[in-house]
N, C-alpha and C positions, 0 to 999 in steps of 0.2 A: 331742271336737273341739277341747279346748283343746291337747291334745298335740300333734295336728297341726299347729295353728296354730304352735306355737312351732317344731317341726321346720321347718317352712316358713318361719318368720322367720330362723331360724338359717341355712338353706339360702340364702335371699334375702341375706344379709349375708355368707356366705362368696363367694357368686357376684360380689356388688358389689366386694368386696375384691381378688378375683382379677381382675376387670376393670379396678379401679383400677390394679393391680399391672402387668397388661399393658400398659396405657396409659403407665405410667411406664418400663416396658423398651422399648417402642416409641420413645418420646422420646430414651431414651439411645441407641439402636440408629441412629437417624436421624442424631443428633449426631455418633455416630464415624463413620459412613458419610462424612457432610458434611466431617468434618476429614480423613478419607483422601482424599477427591477433592480438597480444597484443598491438599492436600500434594503431591499428584500434578501438580496444574496449576502450581503454583508452581515445582516441580522442570522442567518442561517449558518454561520461559522464553517464555512465549507474550507478544505484545504486548496492551497493553490497548486498549479502545475509543479513548480519548483519542490515544493514540500513532498508532493506525490512521488516525484522523480528520486528525490533522495531517499527516503523510506524504500521505495521499490529496490533502489541499488543495494540498500543494506540488507533487504530481504535476500535478495539473490546471493549476497555473498555469505550470508547466515547459512542458507540452504548448502551452498558448496561446501562450506566448513563441515557441516553435520554429514554430508555425503562423506567426505574425506574422515571424519572420525569413524564414522559407520565401518568405513573399509579398514582401519586401523583397528577396530575393536574385533573385528571377524578374523583379523589375521592374527592377532594376540589370542584370542580364543583357539584358534587352530594349533598355535604353538602350546598353548597350555595343555590342549588335550594330547598333544604328540608327548609332551614332557609327563604328564600326569600318570600314565601307566607305569612308567619306570620308576615313580616314586611310591607308588600305592603298595608294593610289596614291601619296601623298606619301613612304611607307617605301620604296617601291620605286625612287622617283627618288633617294633618298638612298644606297640601295645601290649605285646605278648609279654614283654619282659617287664613292661610296667605293671603288670596285674599282680605277679607275686609279690612284688614289693609293697603294694597295698594290702595284700592279704596278710604279709608279715607285720605290718605295722597293725593291724587290726587284730591279730593274735597278741600282741605285747602289751 
């Protein structure tokens, strides 16, 4: 029985050593794969999350400003349309007065 226990103890130690070695190899392989992925990602010239967030915020502010300016333009166009009919008859009378002057100049 004692011989069997020594064989089993040796076999247990060898198995534990193999598992420890495999764990170490797994850690090294994981580290190598991680390094390769990091190298690939660095060469891809991707933006960071912080850079994306900054540009996203700027785009949102720009869109809000565009909306405000569009509303202001619509308001100004409405004001211009309401003010324009009052000025149109005055503009027609000015052109009527200007026409004889140009005709007089042509005759002279």
